[in-house]
N, C-alpha and C positions, 0 to 999 in steps of 0.2 A: 504494500500500499504506499510506503514512503516514496517509492519511485513515481508512483502516480501523482502524488501530491507535490513532488518536486522539492520537498523539505524532509529533513530527518525527523520523523515522528518519534516522540517520546524521549528526546535527548535530555540529558541531565540539565537542570537549571531552566528548562523551558516552561512556559505557562501552558496549562491544559487548554486555555482559550485559543492559543495560537494553533495548536493541532486541530482543535475542533473547527475553527474558522477555515483553515486550509482544507479540511475534509468537506465542509459544506460547499466551498467554491468548486472543488473537484467533482463532487458526487451528487449534489442536490439536483433534483429536477425542478425545483422552484426558482424562477428567475429572481423574485424579490429576495429570497433567502440568500442567493448567490451574491446579489448586489450589496446587501448589508454586510455580509461576511467579507466581501472584497474591500469595502470601505474600511472595515476593522483592520484587515491585513495591511492595506496601504498606509493607514495612519500609524500602525505599530511599526512597520518597516521604515517609514520616514523618520519617526522618532528615534528608533534604534540607530539608524544611519547618522543621526545628528549627535549620537553619543549620550542620550539621556538614559537615566536608570530604568530598569525594567518596570518598576511601579509606575513611573511617569509615562512610559510608552504605553502601558496597559490603559492608564487613565485617558490618554489621548485617543487610543483605539476605541475605548468604550464610548467616548463622546462622539466620535465619527460614526459609530454604529447607531447611536441614538438619533443623530441628525439624519442619517440615511433612512432609518425606520420611520421617522416622522415624515420625511419627504414622500415616502411610499405609502404613508398612512397605515403602517403596521403596528399592532399593539405591542407594548413593552411589558415586561414582567410587572413593573410598578403600576401599569394601567390596570392589570387584572385585579389587584387588591382594591383599587378605587372603584372599579365596576361592580365588585361584589358587595361593597358597602352600601 
């Protein structure tokens, strides 16, 4: 599977989100899911290339994911709790 993703899946020190987003981009049949995952990966990769720490790279990636999901009008996990209340 790692060859399919073009990334070394499960490497030490990597965030599980990175592997998950790479898998979604490579394997999902959902265009919106691929788009938000690609936004996450692009933001993470850009932040990492700039030399920011992993926590900051993840924070930037999560924000890019939220923006892409909002643009596509996809529900976020935080929206589920608000809808149930």
